[in-house]
C-alpha positions in Angstrom: 0.0 0.0 0.0 1.3 3.4 -0.9 1.6 6.1 1.8 -0.2 9.4 1.5 2.0 12.1 0.0 2.4 15.6 1.3 0.5 18.0 -0.8 2.6 19.7 -3.5 5.4 17.2 -3.1 5.3 16.4 -6.8 5.2 13.1 -8.6 6.8 9.9 -7.1 8.1 6.7 -8.6 5.3 4.7 -10.3 2.8 7.7 -10.3 0.8 7.9 -13.5 1.2 11.4 -15.0 0.1 13.5 -17.9 2.2 16.0 -19.8 1.3 19.6 -19.4 3.3 20.7 -22.5 4.3 19.3 -25.8 7.7 17.7 -26.1 8.2 17.9 -29.9 11.8 16.6 -29.7 10.4 13.3 -28.3 7.2 13.4 -30.5 5.1 13.7 -27.3 2.0 15.9 -27.1 0.4 17.7 -24.2 -2.0 15.3 -22.4 -0.1 12.1 -23.2 0.0 9.7 -20.2 3.1 8.0 -18.8 4.5 6.4 -15.6 7.3 7.9 -13.5 10.1 5.3 -13.4 13.0 7.2 -11.9 13.9 10.4 -10.2 16.9 11.9 -12.0 17.4 14.9 -9.7 15.3 17.3 -7.6 13.6 18.7 -10.6 13.7 16.0 -13.3 11.9 12.6 -13.6 12.3 9.8 -16.1 8.9 9.0 -17.5 7.9 5.9 -19.6 5.1 6.3 -22.2 3.6 3.0 -23.3 0.9 1.9 -25.8 -2.2 -0.2 -24.9 -0.2 -3.4 -25.0 2.4 -2.1 -22.6 5.2 -1.5 -25.1 7.2 1.6 -24.4 7.3 4.0 -27.2 9.2 6.8 -25.4 11.3 7.0 -22.2 12.3 10.6 -21.6 13.4 13.0 -18.8 10.6 15.5 -17.9 10.6 18.4 -15.5 8.3 17.6 -12.5 6.6 21.0 -13.0 5.4 19.9 -16.5 3.6 16.8 -15.2 0.1 16.4 -13.7 -0.4 13.4 -11.3 -3.5 11.5 -12.3 -5.7 10.0 -9.6 -8.0 6.9 -10.1 -9.6 6.9 -6.7 -11.4 9.8 -4.8 -8.9 12.0 -3.0 -9.6 15.1 -0.9 -8.2 18.4 -2.4 
């Protein structure tokens, strides 16, 4: 079971996230969904983007400020 995060802490490993901006160099568009797989430094996360069959089509560093954590269960704001 995952522990509750401190508000505004930012994405953690295995969080499902969406891009807030386009990354044309990686051919990724705003809104594409990926999974955080590693923290590279205080500001940068390595995110894997996969297709419906689970095959990765992009693995790229992303600034944490450009990611939105997605929630699949109700959570208080």
